[in-house]
C-alpha positions as CSV (number, residue, x, y, z in Angstrom):
1,X,30.1,10.1,31.4
2,X,27.7,8.6,29.0
3,X,28.6,11.4,26.5
4,X,32.3,10.6,26.6
5,X,31.7,6.9,26.3
6,X,29.5,7.6,23.2
7,X,32.3,9.7,21.8
8,X,34.9,7.0,22.3
9,X,32.5,4.4,20.8
10,X,32.2,6.5,17.6
11,X,36.0,6.6,17.4
12,X,36.8,3.0,18.3
13,X,35.3,-0.3,17.4
14,X,33.6,-2.3,20.1
15,X,36.4,-4.9,20.2
16,X,39.1,-2.2,20.4
17,X,37.2,-0.2,23.0
18,X,36.7,-3.4,25.1
19,X,40.3,-4.4,25.1
20,X,41.5,-0.9,25.7
21,X,39.3,-0.6,28.8
22,X,40.3,-4.1,30.0
23,X,44.0,-3.2,29.5
24,X,43.5,-0.2,31.7
25,X,41.9,-2.3,34.3
26,X,44.8,-4.8,34.2
27,X,47.4,-2.0,34.5
28,X,45.7,-0.3,37.4
29,X,45.2,-3.6,39.2
30,X,48.9,-4.4,38.8
31,X,49.8,-0.9,40.1
32,X,47.5,-1.1,43.1
33,X,48.7,-4.6,44.1
34,X,52.3,-4.1,43.3
35,X,53.4,-3.1,46.8
36,X,51.8,-6.2,48.2
37,X,53.8,-8.7,46.2
38,X,57.2,-7.0,46.1
39,X,59.5,-8.6,48.7
40,X,60.9,-6.0,50.9
41,X,64.6,-6.1,51.6
42,X,66.6,-4.6,54.5
43,X,69.9,-3.0,54.9
44,X,71.2,-5.1,57.7
45,X,74.6,-6.4,58.8
46,X,75.8,-9.3,60.9
47,X,75.8,-8.5,64.7
48,X,73.9,-5.3,64.1
49,X,70.8,-4.4,66.0
50,X,67.4,-4.8,64.2
51,X,65.8,-1.4,63.7
52,X,62.3,-3.0,63.2
53,X,60.6,-6.3,63.6
54,X,61.2,-8.5,60.6
55,X,58.7,-11.2,59.6
56,X,59.1,-13.9,57.0
57,X,57.3,-13.0,53.8
58,X,57.0,-16.6,52.7
59,X,57.4,-20.1,53.8
60,X,60.8,-21.6,53.0
61,X,62.8,-24.6,54.1
62,X,65.7,-23.8,56.4
63,X,68.3,-26.0,54.8
64,X,70.9,-25.5,57.5
65,X,68.6,-26.2,60.4
66,X,67.2,-29.2,58.5
67,X,70.7,-30.6,58.0
68,X,71.5,-30.2,61.6
69,X,68.4,-32.0,62.6
70,X,69.2,-34.8,60.2
71,X,72.7,-35.2,61.6
72,X,71.4,-35.2,65.1
73,X,68.9,-37.9,64.2
74,X,71.6,-39.9,62.4
75,X,73.9,-39.7,65.4
76,X,71.2,-41.2,67.6
77,X,70.9,-44.3,65.4
78,X,72.4,-47.3,67.2
79,X,75.0,-49.3,65.2
80,X,73.8,-52.5,63.8
81,X,75.8,-55.7,64.8
82,X,75.4,-59.2,63.6
83,X,76.2,-62.1,65.8
84,X,78.3,-64.8,63.9
85,X,78.1,-68.2,65.8
86,X,80.2,-69.8,63.2
87,X,83.2,-67.8,64.4
88,X,83.1,-69.7,67.7
89,X,83.1,-73.0,65.9
90,X,86.0,-71.9,63.7
91,X,88.1,-70.6,66.7
92,X,87.5,-73.8,68.8
93,X,88.3,-76.0,65.8
94,X,91.5,-74.0,65.2
95,X,92.7,-74.2,68.7
96,X,91.8,-77.9,68.9
97,X,93.7,-78.5,65.7
98,X,96.8,-76.8,67.1
99,X,96.7,-79.2,70.1
100,X,96.2,-82.2,67.8
101,X,99.1,-81.3,65.5
102,X,101.3,-80.8,68.6
103,X,100.4,-84.3,69.7
104,X,101.1,-85.7,66.3
105,X,104.6,-84.2,66.2
106,X,105.3,-84.9,69.8
107,X,109.0,-85.8,70.3
108,X,108.4,-89.3,71.6
109,X,112.0,-90.2,71.3
110,X,112.9,-87.4,73.7
111,X,110.4,-88.1,76.4
112,X,111.9,-87.6,79.9
113,X,112.4,-90.5,82.3
114,X,110.8,-88.5,85.1
115,X,107.8,-86.3,84.9
116,X,109.5,-83.1,85.9
117,X,112.1,-83.3,83.2
118,X,111.6,-81.2,80.1
119,X,111.4,-82.8,76.7
120,X,114.1,-81.6,74.3
121,X,112.5,-80.2,71.2
122,X,114.6,-80.1,68.1
123,X,114.4,-77.2,65.6
124,X,113.5,-79.7,62.9
125,X,110.4,-80.8,64.8
126,X,109.2,-77.2,65.4
127,X,109.6,-76.4,61.7
128,X,107.6,-79.4,60.7
129,X,104.8,-78.4,63.1
130,X,104.7,-74.9,61.8
131,X,104.7,-76.2,58.2
132,X,101.8,-78.5,58.9
133,X,99.8,-75.7,60.6
134,X,100.4,-73.4,57.7
135,X,99.2,-76.0,55.2
136,X,96.4,-77.8,56.9
137,X,94.4,-75.1,58.7
138,X,92.3,-72.2,57.3
139,X,94.4,-69.6,59.1
140,X,98.1,-69.3,59.2
141,X,98.6,-69.2,63.0
142,X,102.4,-69.4,62.9
143,X,102.7,-65.7,62.3
144,X,100.3,-64.8,65.1
145,X,101.6,-67.2,67.8
146,X,105.1,-67.1,69.1
147,X,107.4,-70.1,68.6
148,X,107.8,-70.5,72.3
149,X,104.1,-71.5,72.5
150,X,104.7,-74.3,70.0
151,X,107.8,-75.4,71.8
152,X,105.8,-75.7,75.1
153,X,103.2,-77.7,73.3
154,X,105.7,-80.0,71.7
155,X,107.5,-80.5,74.9
156,X,104.3,-81.7,76.7
157,X,103.0,-85.2,76.9
158,X,99.9,-86.3,75.1
159,X,97.9,-86.6,78.3
160,X,98.8,-83.1,79.4
161,X,98.0,-81.8,75.9
162,X,94.6,-83.6,75.8
163,X,93.8,-82.2,79.2
164,X,94.9,-78.7,78.3
165,X,93.0,-78.9,75.0
166,X,89.7,-79.8,76.7
167,X,90.0,-77.0,79.3
168,X,91.1,-74.4,76.7
169,X,88.3,-75.3,74.2
170,X,85.7,-75.3,76.9
171,X,86.7,-71.9,78.1
172,X,86.8,-70.5,74.6
173,X,83.2,-71.8,74.1
174,X,82.2,-70.3,77.4
175,X,83.6,-66.9,76.6
176,X,82.6,-66.7,73.0
177,X,79.1,-68.0,73.5
178,X,78.0,-64.4,74.0
179,X,78.4,-61.6,71.4
180,X,81.7,-59.9,71.6
181,X,82.2,-56.5,69.9
182,X,85.6,-55.2,68.8
183,X,85.8,-52.9,71.8
184,X,85.2,-55.8,74.2
185,X,87.9,-58.2,72.8
186,X,90.7,-57.2,75.2
187,X,88.4,-57.5,78.2
188,X,87.3,-61.0,77.1
189,X,90.9,-62.0,76.4
190,X,91.8,-61.0,80.0
191,X,88.8,-62.8,81.3
192,X,90.0,-65.9,79.3
193,X,93.4,-65.7,80.9
194,X,92.0,-65.2,84.4
195,X,89.8,-68.3,84.0
196,X,92.7,-70.5,82.7
197,X,94.9,-69.5,85.5
198,X,92.5,-71.3,87.9
199,X,92.9,-74.7,86.3
200,X,95.4,-77.3,87.2
201,X,97.6,-77.5,84.2
202,X,101.4,-78.0,83.9
203,X,103.0,-74.5,84.2
204,X,104.6,-74.4,80.8
205,X,101.5,-75.8,79.1
206,X,99.3,-73.4,81.1
207,X,101.2,-70.5,79.6
208,X,100.8,-72.0,76.1
209,X,97.1,-72.6,76.8
210,X,96.6,-69.0,77.9
211,X,98.3,-67.7,74.8
212,X,96.2,-69.9,72.6
213,X,93.0,-68.9,74.5
214,X,93.8,-65.2,74.1
215,X,94.6,-65.9,70.5
216,X,91.2,-67.7,70.0
217,X,89.1,-64.9,71.5
218,X,88.1,-62.6,68.7
219,X,85.1,-60.3,67.7
220,X,82.0,-62.4,66.9
221,X,79.4,-59.5,66.9
222,X,80.4,-57.9,63.6
223,X,79.4,-54.3,62.8
224,X,77.0,-54.3,59.8
225,X,77.8,-51.2,57.8
226,X,75.1,-51.8,55.2
227,X,72.3,-52.1,57.7
228,X,73.6,-49.3,59.8
229,X,73.7,-47.0,56.8
230,X,70.3,-48.0,55.7
231,X,68.9,-47.1,59.1
232,X,70.7,-43.8,59.1
233,X,69.3,-43.0,55.6
234,X,65.8,-43.9,56.8
235,X,66.1,-41.8,59.9
236,X,67.5,-38.8,57.9
237,X,64.7,-39.1,55.4
238,X,62.1,-39.2,58.2
239,X,63.2,-35.9,59.6
240,X,60.7,-33.2,58.6
241,X,62.2,-30.2,56.9
242,X,62.6,-27.3,59.3
243,X,60.6,-24.4,57.8
244,X,60.7,-20.7,58.2
245,X,56.9,-20.1,58.2
246,X,55.2,-17.2,56.5
247,X,54.6,-14.5,59.1
248,X,57.1,-15.9,61.5
249,X,59.1,-13.3,63.4
250,X,62.7,-13.6,62.4
251,X,64.0,-10.9,64.7
252,X,62.3,-8.5,67.0
253,X,63.1,-4.8,67.0
254,X,66.1,-4.0,69.1
255,X,67.5,-7.5,69.2
256,X,70.9,-8.5,67.9
257,X,71.2,-10.1,64.5
258,X,73.4,-13.2,65.2
259,X,74.7,-15.7,62.7
260,X,71.6,-17.9,62.8
261,X,69.2,-15.0,62.3
262,X,71.4,-13.5,59.5
263,X,71.5,-16.9,57.8
264,X,67.6,-17.1,57.9
265,X,67.4,-13.6,56.5
266,X,69.7,-14.6,53.7
267,X,67.7,-17.7,53.0
268,X,64.6,-15.5,52.7
269,X,66.3,-13.1,50.3
270,X,65.9,-10.2,52.7
271,X,69.5,-9.1,52.9
272,X,69.9,-8.1,49.2
273,X,68.3,-5.6,47.0
274,X,68.1,-8.0,44.1
275,X,64.3,-8.2,43.5
276,X,63.2,-11.5,42.2
277,X,61.0,-11.4,39.1
278,X,58.7,-14.3,40.2
279,X,56.2,-12.2,42.3
280,X,55.8,-9.6,39.5
281,X,55.3,-12.3,36.9
282,X,52.7,-13.9,39.1
283,X,50.9,-10.5,39.6
284,X,50.9,-9.9,35.8
285,X,49.3,-13.3,35.3
286,X,46.8,-12.5,38.0
287,X,45.9,-9.2,36.4
288,X,45.5,-10.9,33.0
289,X,43.3,-13.6,34.6
290,X,41.0,-10.9,36.0
291,X,40.4,-9.2,32.6
292,X,40.0,-12.6,30.9
293,X,37.2,-13.5,33.3
294,X,35.5,-10.1,32.6
295,X,36.1,-10.5,28.8
296,X,34.5,-14.0,28.6
297,X,31.7,-13.0,30.9
298,X,30.7,-10.1,28.5
299,X,31.6,-11.9,25.3
300,X,29.1,-14.6,26.0
301,X,26.4,-12.1,26.9
302,X,23.9,-11.7,24.1
303,X,22.9,-8.0,24.4
304,X,23.4,-5.0,22.1
305,X,27.0,-3.7,22.0
306,X,26.2,-0.2,23.2
307,X,24.6,-1.6,26.4
308,X,27.4,-4.1,26.8
309,X,30.0,-1.3,26.7
310,X,28.2,0.7,29.2
311,X,27.9,-2.3,31.6
312,X,31.6,-3.2,31.1
313,X,32.6,0.4,31.9
314,X,30.4,0.4,35.0
315,X,31.8,-3.0,36.2
316,X,35.4,-1.8,35.6
317,X,34.9,1.4,37.5
318,X,33.3,-0.4,40.4
319,X,36.0,-3.0,40.5
320,X,38.8,-0.4,40.5
321,X,36.9,1.7,43.0
322,X,36.8,-1.3,45.3
323,X,40.5,-1.8,45.0
324,X,41.0,1.9,45.8
325,X,38.9,1.5,48.9
326,X,41.0,-1.5,49.9
327,X,44.1,0.7,49.8
328,X,42.4,3.4,51.8
329,X,41.2,0.8,54.4
330,X,44.7,-0.5,54.6
331,X,45.9,2.9,55.9
332,X,44.1,2.1,59.2
333,X,46.9,-0.5,59.7
334,X,49.1,2.4,60.6
335,X,47.2,2.5,63.9
336,X,48.6,-0.9,64.7
337,X,45.2,-2.5,64.3
338,X,45.4,-6.0,62.9
339,X,42.6,-7.6,60.9
340,X,41.7,-4.2,59.4
341,X,40.3,-6.0,56.4
342,X,37.1,-6.8,58.3
343,X,36.3,-3.0,58.0
344,X,36.3,-3.0,54.1
345,X,32.8,-2.7,52.6
346,X,33.2,-5.9,50.5
347,X,29.5,-6.0,49.7
348,X,29.4,-2.6,48.1
349,X,30.4,-3.7,44.6
350,X,28.0,-6.7,44.6
351,X,25.1,-4.4,45.7
352,X,25.9,-1.8,43.1
353,X,26.1,-4.2,40.2
354,X,23.1,-6.2,41.5
355,X,21.0,-3.0,41.6
356,X,22.1,-1.7,38.1
357,X,22.8,-4.8,36.0
358,X,22.2,-8.4,37.3
359,X,23.0,-11.0,39.9
360,X,25.5,-13.0,37.7
361,X,27.9,-10.1,37.2
362,X,27.6,-9.2,40.9
363,X,28.7,-12.7,41.8
364,X,31.6,-12.7,39.4
365,X,32.9,-9.3,40.6
366,X,32.5,-10.5,44.2
367,X,34.9,-13.4,43.5
368,X,37.4,-11.1,41.8
369,X,37.4,-8.7,44.7
370,X,37.8,-11.5,47.2
371,X,40.9,-12.7,45.3
372,X,42.4,-9.2,45.3
373,X,41.6,-8.7,49.0
374,X,43.6,-11.8,49.8
375,X,46.6,-10.0,48.4
376,X,46.0,-6.5,49.7
377,X,45.2,-7.6,53.3
378,X,48.1,-9.9,53.8
379,X,49.0,-8.8,57.3
380,X,52.0,-6.8,56.1
381,X,53.6,-9.9,54.7
382,X,54.4,-9.0,51.2
383,X,53.8,-11.7,48.6
384,X,51.6,-13.8,50.9
385,X,47.9,-14.8,50.4
386,X,45.3,-14.2,53.1
387,X,42.7,-16.9,52.5
388,X,40.8,-15.9,55.7
389,X,40.0,-12.4,54.4
390,X,39.1,-13.8,51.0
391,X,36.5,-16.1,52.5
392,X,35.2,-13.1,54.6
393,X,34.9,-10.9,51.5
394,X,33.3,-13.7,49.4
395,X,30.5,-14.4,51.9
396,X,30.0,-10.6,52.6
397,X,29.5,-10.1,48.8
398,X,27.2,-13.1,48.6
399,X,25.1,-11.7,51.4
400,X,24.8,-8.4,49.6
401,X,23.5,-10.1,46.5
402,X,21.1,-12.5,48.3
403,X,19.5,-10.0,50.6
404,X,19.1,-7.5,47.8
405,X,16.6,-9.6,45.9
406,X,14.1,-6.8,46.1
407,X,15.5,-3.5,44.9
408,X,12.3,-1.4,44.4
409,X,13.1,1.0,47.3
410,X,16.4,2.5,48.4
411,X,15.4,1.7,51.9
412,X,15.9,-2.0,50.9
413,X,19.6,-1.2,50.4
414,X,20.0,-0.1,54.0
415,X,18.1,-3.2,55.2
416,X,20.4,-5.3,53.0
417,X,23.4,-3.6,54.6
418,X,22.1,-4.6,58.1
419,X,21.7,-8.2,56.9
420,X,25.3,-8.1,55.5
421,X,26.5,-7.0,58.9
422,X,24.9,-10.0,60.5
423,X,26.4,-12.2,57.8
424,X,29.8,-10.7,58.4
425,X,29.6,-11.4,62.1
426,X,28.6,-15.1,61.5
427,X,31.5,-15.6,59.0
428,X,34.0,-13.9,61.4
429,X,32.9,-16.2,64.3
430,X,33.0,-19.2,62.1
431,X,36.6,-18.5,61.0
432,X,37.7,-17.8,64.5
433,X,36.2,-21.0,65.8
434,X,37.6,-23.1,63.0
435,X,41.1,-21.6,63.6
436,X,40.6,-22.0,67.4
437,X,42.2,-18.6,68.0
438,X,42.1,-16.9,71.4
439,X,41.2,-13.2,71.0
440,X,40.9,-10.8,73.9
441,X,37.6,-9.1,74.7
442,X,39.0,-5.9,73.2
443,X,39.9,-7.7,70.0
444,X,36.5,-9.3,69.8
445,X,34.8,-6.0,70.3
446,X,36.9,-4.3,67.6
447,X,36.4,-7.1,65.0
448,X,32.7,-7.3,65.6
449,X,32.4,-3.5,65.2
450,X,34.4,-3.8,62.0
451,X,32.0,-6.4,60.7
452,X,28.9,-4.3,61.5
453,X,30.5,-1.1,60.0
454,X,31.5,-3.0,56.9
455,X,27.9,-4.0,56.1
456,X,26.4,-0.6,56.9
457,X,29.1,1.3,55.0
458,X,28.5,-1.0,52.0
459,X,24.8,0.0,51.9
460,X,25.6,3.7,52.5
461,X,28.1,3.8,49.7
462,X,25.7,2.0,47.4
463,X,22.9,4.5,48.1
464,X,25.3,7.4,47.5
465,X,27.0,6.0,44.4
466,X,24.0,4.5,42.7
467,X,22.5,7.8,41.5
468,X,25.9,8.9,40.1
469,X,26.2,5.8,38.0
470,X,22.5,6.0,37.0
471,X,22.9,9.6,35.9
472,X,26.3,9.1,34.3
473,X,25.5,6.0,32.3
474,X,21.7,6.4,31.8
475,X,21.1,3.2,33.8
476,X,17.6,2.4,34.7
477,X,17.7,0.4,37.8
478,X,14.6,-1.0,39.5
479,X,14.8,1.7,42.2
480,X,15.1,4.4,39.6
481,X,12.1,3.2,37.8
482,X,10.1,3.0,41.0
483,X,11.1,6.6,41.7
484,X,10.1,7.8,38.3
485,X,6.7,6.1,38.7
486,X,5.9,8.4,41.6
487,X,2.8,10.5,40.7
488,X,4.5,13.5,42.3
489,X,7.0,13.7,39.5
490,X,6.5,17.0,37.6
491,X,5.7,15.4,34.3
492,X,3.2,13.0,35.7
493,X,1.5,15.8,37.7
494,X,1.4,17.8,34.5
495,X,-0.3,15.0,32.5
496,X,-2.7,14.2,35.3
497,X,-3.9,17.8,35.7
498,X,-3.7,18.9,32.0
499,X,-4.7,15.7,30.2
500,X,-6.5,13.4,32.7
501,X,-7.9,11.3,29.9
502,X,-4.4,10.7,28.5
503,X,-3.2,9.8,32.0
504,X,-6.0,7.3,32.4
505,X,-5.2,5.9,29.0
506,X,-1.5,5.7,29.9
507,X,-2.3,3.7,33.1
508,X,-4.4,1.3,31.1
509,X,-1.7,0.8,28.5
510,X,0.8,0.3,31.4
511,X,-1.3,-2.5,32.8
512,X,-1.4,-4.2,29.4
513,X,2.3,-3.7,28.6
514,X,3.6,-4.8,32.0
515,X,1.7,-8.1,32.0
516,X,2.7,-8.9,28.4
517,X,6.4,-8.0,28.9
518,X,6.6,-10.1,32.0
519,X,5.0,-13.0,30.1
520,X,7.7,-13.0,27.5
521,X,10.6,-12.2,29.9
522,X,11.0,-8.5,29.0
523,X,11.4,-5.7,31.6
524,X,7.8,-5.3,32.8
525,X,8.6,-2.4,35.2
526,X,10.3,-0.5,32.4
527,X,7.3,-1.0,30.2
528,X,4.9,0.2,32.9
529,X,6.8,3.4,33.8
530,X,7.6,4.1,30.1
531,X,3.8,4.0,29.4
532,X,3.2,6.7,32.0
533,X,5.4,9.1,30.0
534,X,4.9,7.8,26.4
535,X,2.1,10.3,25.6
536,X,3.5,13.3,27.6
537,X,3.6,15.2,24.3
538,X,-0.2,15.4,24.3
539,X,-0.1,17.9,27.2
540,X,0.8,20.6,24.6
541,X,-2.6,20.3,23.0
542,X,-4.7,18.0,25.1
543,X,-8.0,19.0,23.7
544,X,-7.0,17.6,20.2
545,X,-6.9,14.1,21.5
546,X,-10.2,12.2,21.9
547,X,-9.6,10.9,25.4
548,X,-9.5,14.5,26.7
549,X,-12.6,15.7,24.8
550,X,-15.3,15.6,27.5
551,X,-17.9,18.0,25.8
552,X,-18.3,15.9,22.7
553,X,-16.8,18.7,20.6
554,X,-13.9,17.6,18.3
555,X,-11.7,20.5,17.3
556,X,-10.5,18.5,14.3
557,X,-13.9,19.0,12.7
558,X,-12.8,22.6,12.1
559,X,-9.3,21.8,10.9
560,X,-7.9,20.6,7.6
561,X,-6.5,17.1,7.4
562,X,-3.0,18.5,7.1
563,X,-3.4,20.6,10.3
564,X,-4.8,17.6,12.2
565,X,-2.1,15.4,10.9
566,X,0.6,17.8,12.1
567,X,-1.0,18.1,15.6
568,X,-1.4,14.4,16.0
569,X,2.1,13.4,14.7
570,X,3.8,16.2,16.7
571,X,2.8,14.7,20.0
572,X,5.5,12.0,19.7
573,X,8.2,14.5,18.9
574,X,7.0,16.9,21.5
575,X,7.0,14.2,24.1
576,X,10.5,13.2,23.3
577,X,11.6,16.8,23.5
578,X,9.9,17.3,26.9
579,X,11.5,14.1,28.3
580,X,14.9,15.3,27.2
581,X,14.3,18.7,28.8
582,X,13.5,17.0,32.1
583,X,16.6,14.7,31.7
584,X,14.6,11.5,31.8
585,X,16.5,8.3,30.8
586,X,17.0,7.5,27.1
587,X,14.7,4.4,27.1
588,X,11.8,6.7,28.0
589,X,12.7,9.0,25.1
590,X,12.9,6.0,22.8
591,X,9.5,4.8,23.9
592,X,8.0,8.2,23.2
593,X,9.5,8.4,19.8
594,X,8.9,4.7,18.8
595,X,5.5,3.9,20.2
596,X,3.7,4.8,17.0
597,X,6.6,3.7,14.7
598,X,5.9,4.7,11.2
599,X,2.2,3.9,11.3
600,X,-0.3,5.6,9.0
601,X,-2.9,8.2,10.3
602,X,-5.5,6.4,8.3
603,X,-8.5,8.5,9.3
604,X,-7.0,11.8,8.2
605,X,-5.3,10.3,5.2
606,X,-8.7,9.0,4.0
607,X,-10.3,12.3,4.9
608,X,-7.8,14.2,2.8
609,X,-8.3,11.9,-0.2
610,X,-12.1,12.3,0.2
611,X,-11.6,16.1,0.0
612,X,-9.8,15.6,-3.3
613,X,-6.4,16.6,-1.9
614,X,-3.5,15.0,-3.8
615,X,-1.6,13.3,-0.9
616,X,1.1,10.7,-0.5
617,X,0.7,8.0,2.1
618,X,4.2,8.8,3.5
619,X,3.0,12.3,4.4
620,X,0.5,10.8,6.8
621,X,2.8,8.4,8.6
622,X,4.6,9.0,11.9
623,X,8.3,9.8,11.5
624,X,9.3,6.8,13.6
625,X,11.7,5.2,14.2
626,X,10.0,1.8,14.4
627,X,10.2,0.0,17.8
628,X,13.7,-1.1,18.5
629,X,13.2,-3.1,21.7
630,X,10.7,-5.6,22.8
631,X,9.4,-3.2,25.4
632,X,8.8,-0.5,22.8
633,X,7.0,-3.0,20.5
634,X,4.7,-4.2,23.3
635,X,3.8,-0.7,24.3
636,X,3.1,0.2,20.6
637,X,0.7,-2.7,20.3
638,X,-0.9,-2.1,23.7
639,X,-1.4,1.6,22.9
640,X,-3.4,0.7,19.8
641,X,-5.3,-2.2,21.5
642,X,-6.4,-0.1,24.5
643,X,-7.6,2.8,22.3
644,X,-9.5,0.4,20.1
645,X,-11.1,-1.6,22.8
646,X,-12.1,1.6,24.7
647,X,-14.0,2.7,21.6
648,X,-15.9,-0.6,21.3
649,X,-19.6,-0.9,22.2
650,X,-20.4,-3.8,24.4
651,X,-17.0,-5.5,24.2
652,X,-17.0,-9.2,24.6
653,X,-14.2,-11.7,25.0
654,X,-14.5,-12.9,21.4
655,X,-14.6,-9.3,20.1
656,X,-11.6,-8.3,22.1
657,X,-9.7,-11.4,20.9
658,X,-10.5,-10.7,17.2
659,X,-9.6,-7.0,17.6
660,X,-6.2,-7.8,19.1
661,X,-5.5,-10.3,16.4
662,X,-6.3,-7.8,13.7
663,X,-4.2,-5.1,15.2
664,X,-1.2,-7.4,15.6
665,X,-1.6,-8.7,12.0
666,X,-1.8,-5.1,10.8
667,X,1.4,-4.2,12.5
668,X,3.2,-7.3,11.1
669,X,1.9,-6.6,7.6
670,X,2.9,-2.9,7.9
671,X,6.5,-4.0,8.9
672,X,6.3,-2.1,12.2
673,X,7.8,-5.0,14.1
674,X,10.7,-5.7,11.7
675,X,13.4,-3.9,13.8
676,X,12.7,-5.4,17.2
677,X,13.5,-8.9,18.6
678,X,10.0,-10.1,19.1
679,X,9.4,-13.7,17.8
680,X,6.1,-15.1,16.5
681,X,5.9,-17.2,19.6
682,X,6.2,-14.2,21.8
683,X,3.6,-12.4,19.8
684,X,1.2,-15.2,20.5
685,X,2.0,-14.9,24.2
686,X,1.5,-11.1,24.0
687,X,-1.9,-11.5,22.4
688,X,-3.0,-14.0,25.1
689,X,-1.8,-11.7,27.8
690,X,-3.7,-8.7,26.3
691,X,-6.9,-10.8,26.1
692,X,-6.7,-11.9,29.7
693,X,-6.0,-8.4,31.0
694,X,-8.7,-6.8,28.9
695,X,-11.3,-9.5,29.8
696,X,-10.6,-8.8,33.4
697,X,-11.2,-5.1,32.9
698,X,-14.3,-5.3,30.6
699,X,-15.9,-8.4,32.2
700,X,-19.7,-8.7,32.1
701,X,-21.6,-7.2,35.1
702,X,-24.8,-8.2,36.7
703,X,-27.7,-5.7,36.2
704,X,-29.5,-5.0,39.4
705,X,-33.3,-4.7,39.4
706,X,-33.2,-0.9,40.1
707,X,-31.1,-0.3,37.0
708,X,-33.5,-2.4,34.9
709,X,-36.6,-0.4,36.2
710,X,-34.9,2.9,35.6
711,X,-34.0,1.9,32.0
712,X,-37.7,0.8,31.4
713,X,-38.9,4.1,32.8
714,X,-36.6,6.1,30.5
715,X,-37.8,4.1,27.5
716,X,-41.4,4.9,28.3
717,X,-40.7,8.5,28.8
């Protein structure tokens, strides 16, 4: 995998490679989530039988039901009536005026000699009365009251008229003192007539009074259309829209599709095959959002492009692998098991990325996977979002990151998986209690088993996939480094048995380099394990290196400077070749090649010049390259410092400090640190770390009396 990525990198620029990879991620994300946003349609007809249970894919307002509810609420609103007391005053005044006008036009000249004789009313008098009533009152009563009523009034005496007037007005006031609606007018008129019948009034005048009383009784509780309409409007607006809820069963399998059900299916767009473009547009935006998050995450990361491309490829593959596992997990739904999303190993991606790269990327991918999970595990309701499963995935991934804080052993992955299972159970219980759902014991058992299996499966998959990614991309995870530091590794066993002095030297350099790297924020574990292998090339000719010469015989004394030079220089190249042969990670190979940089073999160079050989300084320099990383630079300095201090007689703190200072200055002046990212401030920290570590190793020891006596005895001998 690393080979093919390197090939693509040589053909494409970093920017083009990145956007090409992210485009593939977006496309595959769209394809994998496509079926979960496409609204499914059904070939159904009115009054047919449903072949399957149909649920609402979204929440919509049922306009028809809402309108029915509004009409029902409006119908229950009581009509608003306004009582008008001025109508009573107007009607009594009008009737009283009629009696008064009648008395004014009474035919005095025609009064009968006896009480029982009728007064003769001339047509002229009647017309004058009607004319006066039409002109002087607010309402023309002459058209509403029959002429016979006026004739009876004109034919009555003033006393009778006054008496009838009082009785009639009093009864009108009595009847109309209460609110009278339009529907009650006839009843009240009849009541008026019934009451007037009981009074002692002249017969003709009583009939006239009854007619005037019935005429006077009108509606005084007036219907207020404005207020009534306002109340109706208020009530209609207060009616909550009737909704067809997402996930709601519209029709059960085997049930008849009546008009109401068919109308709901039409409102949801489930009866036609015209796919709306909105869900697909939303999914496109969602896919673009995912790759933008990844792009900005990596674009703001200040690391070398080669490593950045490797990491981006790893993250993309893990993300797509997680989506694929979601689709596989969804197949369990065919067994009619709901909440199958609890089974998905949501922590796998977080644990893989945390182990190989860093915590920040692991958290970002966890959030993206949670978002995708809310679409995939949507309870078979296409186009819906399952927030519950998103929360479950989010906390599962967070648990995987938090409990994997120590990744030096693969057993820690399994332990982290168990903690993730516990976290899954807690989240599941929290969600269920918040929602106040009532699960059966069987459901609880299944969901809890899913939560446990999810955590364990995440750790198992991480343990299984981690070596594949490490080998395919040359990733040096913490666990991989710890494995390579095992003394049982063939190369470490080789150097331990064939060049024990070199092994001891490597361990000492490892102590120095690890402390210094951790002090400046570099990878201390990489530096330590890299030191174990950096001099593996010396195992080819161990006796030619001073740390392996135990009999005080130096074979270089019998060799020419050129031969010694070739042997010493070749150990870096031989070591790199051996590491390649054993397929060790590239950082180890780089350390083996770079730990001497292009430094000068000064001893043999001077020796050659003393022998009169015409040599060039470049001929006695290591081939390099110079250290490219901070770890390689620290190891390079530590290698020289350890060898120099080891050769010192009676090392003291001050001597060690001066030696370290001279070696670092020599490297700076020779340009050996020009190609790495070390700063002058970090070099000061490195020198301080070396001094502290070496002072701890070469500290002064107390001489015991026996040792002093033995030394004196040897001197005397």
